[in-house]
C-alpha positions, 0 to 999 in steps of 0.5 A: 303356917305361923306369923310373927308377933310384932317385929321384935327379934327373938332368940331361937334354938334348933336341934337337928337329929340326923342319922350320922350327927346331931347339930344345934344352932342359936339364931335370931329371927325377925319379921321379914328378915333372914335368920341370923345364926350366931352359934352352931355346934355338931357332934358325930353319932358313933359309927357302929359296925352293925346297926341296932336301934337301941344302941343307935338311939343311945348314941344319938342322945349321947351326941344331943347331950354334948351339943346341948351342953356346948350351946348352953355353956356358950352363954349367949342367952335363953332361947324363946323357943326350942325346936327339934328337926328329926331325920326319917329314922325317928318318925313316920309320915304320909301325904294324904288327900281329903275329898268332900263332894256334895250336890248342893254348895257348902261353906268352907269353915274352920269347923268343917276343916277341923272335922275333916282333918281330925278324921284323917288324923285318927285314920293315920294314927290307927294305921300306924299305931302298931309300929309303936305298940311294942314300946308301950308308950305309944306315938305322938303326932308332931306335924299336921300341915295343909299343903294345898286346898282346892275348891271346885277344882281350883287351888284356893290359897284363902278358902275360908268362908268360900262356897263350893260343891267339891273340896280337896285338901292335901295334908302332910302328917308325921308322928314319932314314938312317944318314948323317943320324943320324951328322951329327947325332951328330957336331954334338952331339958337338962340345959334349957328348962321350962321350954316346950320343944316343938318337933318337925320333920326334915322331909317337910322343912326341906320341902317348904324351903326348896319349893320357895327357893325354886318357885318356878320348878313345880316338879322335883325330887328331894334326896337326903343322904344321911348316915344310915338312910337315903330319903327320897321325896317326890314333889309334883305340882308343888305338892309333897306326893310321896316319900320313901327311904332305904337303909343305905346311907353314907355310912354303908360305904365305910362299913362295906369298905371296912369288910372289903379291904379288911381294915378298921372303920377309921382306916376306911374313913381315911381311905375315902378322904385320901381318895377324895383329896387325890393323895392316895398312892396309885395302888391304893387308889385302884383298890379303893376305886374298885371297891367304890365301883361295886358300892355304886352298883349296890346303892344304885340298885336300891335307888332305882327300886325306890324310884319304881316304888315311888312313881306309881306309873307317873313320870319321875321329875328330872330335877333333883335337889340333893343334901349330902355330907360334902366328904362323900358328895362326889360319890353319890352325885356321880352315881346318880348322874350316871345312872340310866333309870330314866330310860325305863320310866316316863322321864324325858331327860337325864337328871339335873342335880343341884347340891344344896350347899353353902352357895345355894343359901347365900343371902337366905341366912346370915352367919355370925363370926366363926359360925360353922355353916351346917347345911341341914341346920341352915335349912331348919333355921330358914324354915322355922324363921319363915313359917313357924316363929 
């Protein structure tokens, strides 16, 4: 985790590359203060009838180009640093535990930590290298975060130069394809020259922000419902233990409704908006409602399957922090709220869901006049301001 250099304000640019849209924000950061977002822009990623990776990447880059251009044309200054936060479509990640035991006490040093982490990094890269082998350009490590260090069985926030016989380090690692990262860098570089772009994952940024916001709650699920995927991360004892994704995000509702009702994608979007706003005629509302009920069952089956795979016979936290587009939030809120998976697990109570919306982040970020309050960009800005700048 970085520290600020002095107390001078710094203009930072962050891009958020999701699976349904690309966003970007300029914000001022200063030591011990909240980020002040002075400009934001977003561009939807074109919704295709069928998902195809190359076309999705092409559409994503097109949206990124539009956002970068709008931010540059705003003429609000040259950013000192540029960050890019990726959704799970564009990286792989894992939480890994490093253990070291010796008969005699040893000293915890930077050299020791670096050697242990380097070995783990190489193992991670080796295990996942085949995923990127076909591209011919390989992969690049984008994050390596030390979540927790324990000496002699006790959490040790400042282990440097301390002695122990038993060491356990929990680290979070993520990597992305070099080809994807290079295309992103080239696209941003057309508008913001000579800037190193630092990449990170939304999984870790949201985990770090939520963990600090709700310090009293050490066990929870983070659920991010994007356009193409739903991501679930399980946090136990303030450690990002496991994460899993399944390819049913908000866009699946639009595609399924298009097929079920025999309408176009735009008409499907309109039907959802009409139902949400209570403006649909009774006959239309009934037809849409019937389709949505079927989709709830389909999404819920994948949700339950993912929880079973992520739990590994340990209890599922009952607290959920949810990020989802507000246009479709009610659908997923009700689906999760009413599911009965908890009766088949060690969960002792029904899920308690907190939707991460504008109200939740009041006071944690400031916004300039007329700035659109995009939730993922707000989370990204808080994380970067607090830990990376």
